[in-house]
VMD Tcl script that draws the C-alpha trace (Angstrom):
set ca {
  {29.48 -29.15 -26.79}
  {25.71 -28.46 -26.81}
  {24.46 -25.06 -25.73}
  {22.25 -24.80 -22.62}
  {18.57 -24.85 -23.39}
  {16.92 -21.40 -23.26}
  {14.48 -22.37 -20.52}
  {17.21 -23.45 -18.12}
  {17.76 -21.09 -15.16}
  {20.82 -18.87 -15.52}
  {22.58 -20.51 -12.58}
  {21.98 -23.95 -14.14}
  {23.48 -22.81 -17.46}
  {26.64 -21.49 -15.83}
  {26.88 -23.81 -12.84}
  {26.40 -20.95 -10.37}
  {26.03 -22.43 -6.88}
  {22.71 -21.70 -5.21}
  {23.09 -19.48 -2.18}
  {20.50 -19.36 0.56}
  {19.37 -15.99 1.92}
  {17.66 -15.96 5.31}
  {15.02 -13.24 5.55}
  {13.03 -11.97 8.52}
  {9.82 -9.93 8.29}
  {8.62 -7.56 11.01}
  {4.87 -7.11 10.64}
  {2.29 -8.93 8.55}
  {-0.54 -6.55 7.78}
  {-1.62 -5.79 4.22}
  {1.89 -4.83 3.11}
  {3.65 -7.70 4.87}
  {1.15 -10.20 3.49}
  {1.57 -8.82 -0.03}
  {5.37 -8.94 0.34}
  {5.28 -12.66 1.18}
  {2.89 -13.34 -1.69}
  {5.08 -11.44 -4.14}
  {8.20 -13.30 -3.00}
  {6.41 -16.51 -3.90}
  {5.12 -15.12 -7.19}
  {8.58 -13.96 -8.26}
  {10.39 -17.12 -7.19}
  {11.67 -17.71 -10.73}
  {13.50 -14.37 -10.69}
  {15.44 -15.45 -7.60}
  {16.03 -18.91 -9.06}
  {17.55 -17.33 -12.14}
  {19.93 -15.38 -9.89}
  {20.97 -18.55 -8.10}
  {19.28 -17.43 -4.88}
  {16.92 -19.26 -2.58}
  {15.02 -17.02 -0.13}
  {14.23 -18.73 3.16}
  {11.88 -16.81 5.47}
  {13.13 -17.57 8.99}
  {10.41 -15.70 10.88}
  {7.50 -13.29 10.55}
  {6.84 -11.26 13.69}
  {3.12 -10.82 14.43}
  {1.00 -9.96 17.47}
  {-1.09 -13.14 17.21}
  {0.53 -16.13 15.54}
  {-2.71 -18.14 15.71}
  {-4.67 -15.68 13.58}
  {-5.30 -16.99 10.03}
  {-3.47 -15.03 7.33}
  {-3.34 -15.23 3.55}
  {0.35 -16.13 3.35}
  {2.22 -18.96 1.61}
  {1.94 -22.35 3.29}
  {4.60 -22.98 5.89}
  {5.27 -19.30 6.63}
  {6.82 -19.23 10.14}
  {4.57 -16.81 12.02}
  {5.84 -16.03 15.51}
  {5.38 -13.62 18.41}
  {9.09 -13.77 19.29}
  {11.79 -11.73 17.50}
  {14.52 -14.29 18.26}
  {14.74 -15.22 14.56}
  {16.43 -11.86 13.86}
  {19.73 -13.35 15.03}
  {19.89 -15.68 12.01}
  {18.71 -13.26 9.29}
  {20.82 -12.10 6.36}
  {18.31 -9.30 5.70}
  {15.30 -7.90 7.56}
  {12.17 -6.33 6.07}
  {10.22 -3.99 8.36}
  {6.56 -3.07 7.78}
  {5.36 -2.60 11.37}
  {4.85 1.15 11.24}
  {5.37 3.43 14.22}
  {8.73 4.35 15.66}
  {9.71 3.07 19.11}
  {9.01 -0.66 18.70}
  {10.63 -1.15 15.28}
  {13.63 0.95 16.30}
  {14.11 -1.15 19.44}
  {14.04 -4.33 17.35}
  {16.25 -3.02 14.56}
  {18.88 -1.26 16.69}
  {21.05 -4.33 17.53}
  {20.52 -5.74 14.04}
  {21.77 -2.56 12.34}
  {24.73 -2.39 14.70}
  {25.80 -5.79 13.34}
  {26.19 -4.22 9.88}
  {23.33 -6.09 8.21}
  {20.79 -4.50 5.81}
  {17.20 -3.41 6.49}
  {14.44 -2.84 3.93}
  {11.62 -0.64 5.22}
  {8.52 1.24 4.11}
  {8.32 3.10 7.45}
  {8.42 6.83 6.68}
  {7.60 7.79 10.29}
  {10.63 5.85 11.53}
  {12.88 7.44 8.92}
  {11.53 10.94 9.54}
  {11.47 10.99 13.34}
  {14.41 8.72 14.25}
  {16.87 9.97 11.65}
  {19.57 11.06 14.11}
  {20.09 7.42 15.04}
  {19.42 5.91 11.60}
  {21.47 8.29 9.47}
  {24.88 6.62 10.04}
  {23.41 3.32 8.83}
  {21.92 5.04 5.78}
  {25.28 6.61 4.98}
  {26.80 3.14 5.23}
  {24.32 1.86 2.62}
  {22.46 -0.45 5.02}
  {18.98 1.11 4.63}
  {16.76 0.46 1.60}
  {13.53 2.47 1.62}
  {12.13 3.11 -1.85}
  {8.64 2.16 -0.59}
  {8.61 4.83 2.13}
  {7.53 7.58 -0.30}
  {4.98 6.99 -3.07}
  {5.13 3.22 -2.44}
  {5.68 1.46 -5.77}
  {6.28 4.66 -7.77}
  {10.08 5.00 -7.86}
  {11.22 8.45 -6.76}
  {13.88 7.78 -4.13}
  {16.02 5.70 -6.48}
  {16.35 8.48 -9.08}
  {16.79 11.18 -6.42}
  {19.56 9.24 -4.69}
  {21.44 8.57 -7.94}
  {21.14 10.30 -11.32}
  {19.37 13.45 -10.14}
  {22.32 14.38 -7.93}
  {24.07 15.60 -11.07}
  {21.48 18.39 -11.32}
  {21.32 21.39 -8.99}
  {18.09 21.07 -6.97}
  {15.68 24.01 -7.21}
  {12.20 23.01 -6.05}
  {9.94 20.09 -5.25}
  {6.15 19.88 -5.02}
  {4.35 16.63 -4.26}
  {0.97 15.14 -3.43}
  {1.81 12.06 -1.40}
  {-1.27 11.19 0.67}
  {-4.08 9.27 -1.01}
  {-6.54 9.74 1.87}
  {-6.45 13.51 1.50}
  {-6.72 13.16 -2.28}
  {-9.88 11.09 -1.84}
  {-11.45 13.49 0.67}
  {-10.74 16.58 -1.44}
  {-12.19 14.90 -4.53}
  {-15.37 14.10 -2.56}
  {-15.59 17.72 -1.44}
  {-15.34 18.83 -5.07}
  {-18.43 16.68 -5.66}
  {-20.34 18.60 -2.96}
  {-19.68 16.59 0.22}
  {-18.78 18.29 3.48}
  {-15.39 17.53 5.00}
  {-17.05 15.41 7.72}
  {-19.06 13.40 5.20}
  {-16.04 12.87 2.94}
  {-13.92 11.74 5.89}
  {-16.63 9.32 7.04}
  {-16.76 7.80 3.56}
  {-12.97 7.47 3.47}
  {-13.04 5.66 6.81}
  {-15.89 3.39 5.71}
  {-13.86 2.37 2.65}
  {-10.74 1.77 4.73}
  {-8.81 4.69 3.23}
  {-8.49 6.56 6.54}
  {-7.54 5.39 9.99}
  {-9.50 6.09 13.17}
  {-8.37 8.60 14.33}
  {-7.32 9.97 10.94}
  {-4.98 12.68 12.25}
  {-1.79 11.32 10.69}
  {-3.29 11.65 7.20}
  {-5.64 14.64 7.33}
  {-3.39 16.58 9.70}
  {-0.60 16.51 7.11}
  {1.88 14.54 9.25}
  {2.11 11.54 6.91}
  {2.99 13.91 4.06}
  {5.53 15.68 6.29}
  {7.23 12.37 7.11}
  {7.63 11.70 3.39}
  {8.84 15.23 2.67}
  {11.55 14.86 5.33}
  {12.78 11.70 3.60}
  {12.85 13.43 0.20}
  {14.58 16.55 1.51}
  {17.61 14.52 2.56}
  {18.33 13.78 -1.10}
  {17.69 17.36 -2.22}
  {19.17 19.82 0.28}
  {20.94 17.94 3.08}
  {21.32 14.54 4.66}
  {20.70 15.89 8.15}
  {17.43 17.65 7.28}
  {15.23 17.42 10.38}
  {11.55 16.49 10.42}
  {10.74 19.33 12.82}
  {11.88 21.89 10.23}
  {8.68 21.26 8.26}
  {5.70 23.60 8.74}
  {2.58 21.39 8.76}
  {-1.05 22.29 8.10}
  {-3.73 19.72 7.34}
  {-7.01 19.86 5.43}
  {-9.39 19.88 8.41}
  {-10.26 23.58 8.04}
  {-11.26 23.37 4.37}
  {-14.95 23.99 3.71}
  {-17.18 23.25 0.69}
  {-17.38 27.01 0.17}
  {-13.60 27.29 -0.21}
  {-13.52 24.32 -2.57}
  {-16.36 25.74 -4.69}
  {-14.72 29.17 -4.84}
  {-11.48 27.56 -6.05}
  {-13.38 25.64 -8.74}
  {-14.94 28.89 -9.96}
  {-11.43 30.31 -10.35}
  {-10.34 27.22 -12.31}
  {-8.38 25.79 -9.37}
  {-8.38 22.63 -7.26}
  {-7.26 22.12 -3.68}
  {-4.47 19.62 -3.02}
  {-2.47 18.87 0.12}
  {0.97 19.84 -1.18}
  {4.34 18.91 0.29}
  {6.79 21.56 -0.91}
  {10.50 22.27 -0.64}
  {11.79 25.54 -2.05}
  {14.43 28.22 -1.62}
  {13.27 31.12 0.59}
  {15.19 33.98 2.26}
  {18.54 32.39 1.60}
  {17.57 29.01 3.06}
  {15.31 26.06 2.38}
  {11.65 26.21 3.34}
  {9.72 22.95 3.76}
  {5.96 22.88 4.24}
  {2.84 20.75 3.98}
  {-0.39 22.68 3.42}
  {-3.59 22.72 1.34}
  {-3.02 24.81 -1.78}
  {-5.40 25.90 -4.52}
  {-3.56 25.02 -7.74}
  {-4.55 25.68 -11.36}
  {-6.72 22.79 -12.55}
  {-4.21 22.02 -15.30}
  {-1.26 21.85 -12.88}
  {0.57 18.52 -13.08}
  {-0.36 17.68 -9.47}
  {-4.06 18.11 -10.31}
  {-4.15 16.03 -13.47}
  {-2.58 12.83 -12.09}
  {-5.89 11.38 -10.90}
  {-7.82 11.41 -7.65}
  {-6.12 8.42 -6.05}
  {-2.60 8.77 -7.46}
  {0.45 10.29 -5.84}
  {2.46 12.77 -7.90}
  {5.65 14.80 -7.65}
  {7.21 17.60 -9.67}
  {10.98 17.80 -9.22}
  {12.86 20.79 -10.62}
  {16.61 20.83 -11.19}
  {18.65 23.51 -12.90}
  {20.20 21.15 -15.42}
  {17.56 18.42 -15.74}
  {14.59 20.82 -15.81}
  {11.15 19.90 -14.42}
  {10.47 16.17 -14.01}
  {7.11 14.59 -13.28}
  {6.50 11.35 -11.37}
  {3.04 9.86 -10.81}
  {1.57 6.51 -9.83}
  {0.19 4.39 -7.06}
  {1.28 5.64 -3.65}
  {-0.40 3.13 -1.35}
  {-1.77 -0.39 -1.20}
  {-0.31 -3.71 -0.16}
  {0.92 -5.08 -3.47}
  {1.99 -1.67 -4.82}
  {4.18 -1.14 -1.75}
  {5.44 -4.72 -1.78}
  {6.63 -4.31 -5.37}
  {9.08 -1.60 -4.30}
  {10.25 -3.64 -1.30}
  {10.95 -6.74 -3.38}
  {12.75 -4.42 -5.80}
  {14.93 -3.22 -2.92}
  {15.64 -6.84 -2.01}
  {16.76 -7.52 -5.57}
  {19.00 -4.44 -5.49}
  {20.68 -5.72 -2.32}
  {21.16 -9.17 -3.83}
  {22.75 -7.66 -6.94}
  {25.12 -5.64 -4.76}
  {23.70 -2.11 -4.94}
  {24.01 -0.15 -1.68}
  {20.94 1.21 0.07}
  {19.62 4.73 -0.41}
  {22.43 7.02 0.73}
  {21.42 10.59 1.69}
  {23.53 13.70 1.13}
  {26.37 14.08 3.60}
  {25.45 17.52 4.94}
  {23.31 20.58 4.38}
  {23.87 22.54 1.19}
  {23.96 26.29 1.22}
}
mol new
graphics top color blue
foreach p $ca { graphics top sphere $p radius 0.5 }
foreach p [lrange $ca 0 end-1] q [lrange $ca 1 end] { graphics top cylinder $p $q radius 0.2 }
display resetview
């Protein structure tokens, strides 16, 4: 009997029946658009698994607006398609609207893939039971396409957590780098907004709240699955001056907006604040536009993660990865079950 030819899809070689997966997408901005494009680009991967992805609906505010998505993409202003979805991908941002849409869907026991760190941080009381059940996949919510949640929710649990430091907001990275070059904070912020790196108003980024959302997500894998967002002390970069930045440079230091989780006074202290770090610190050498994290465990020692933390295709890569995990049968990202001492 002849062997299957090497270029045949795996399901064709072994007569695996093709199964159709119905997918719904909430939101179609830069990340949603990139997600749809990447689904198309990686079609062969799904074919080899014996899977056909059928997008049943993409929820948008204006279905008539032209978008750079694959031909035939079903853009709609109605969420009715959610009823027929096997899996839903959420990239809307915000909290109240996506939660309202996802609530009945999650109650049905179906999975959700999201990049929405604000939703995860601020609505955790309601979402946590679904996360514990393995229904939530959210690698892209922290550091986008740089995988940190996967390792923290699996292999790193064997090591006793000690400390975490991270730079997880690219807008602040950009502004602080500009200030090192002599710009004022106002001028650096204006340039970031002109380049599309900062929103208007930019409070979520420069005020430290975006970093705090991400730190809350990380803390639930380190010190307790019910870690609350409001436990984090938050200070942004708005008060930094060129004089402070220059003085730090003269001392051989650089300012970074650091999200930190450490043991303090018998408990866990979580904070986001600008810190002057030694110029050779791992968080300072990762590059102006890259996110970075130093994770310290008693048994595993210090570990360093760095890479792209924003951008449509970078974020989409993690979300398609989560989709593949679900298709293979891996559960979502399950937090710790309580608070450790």
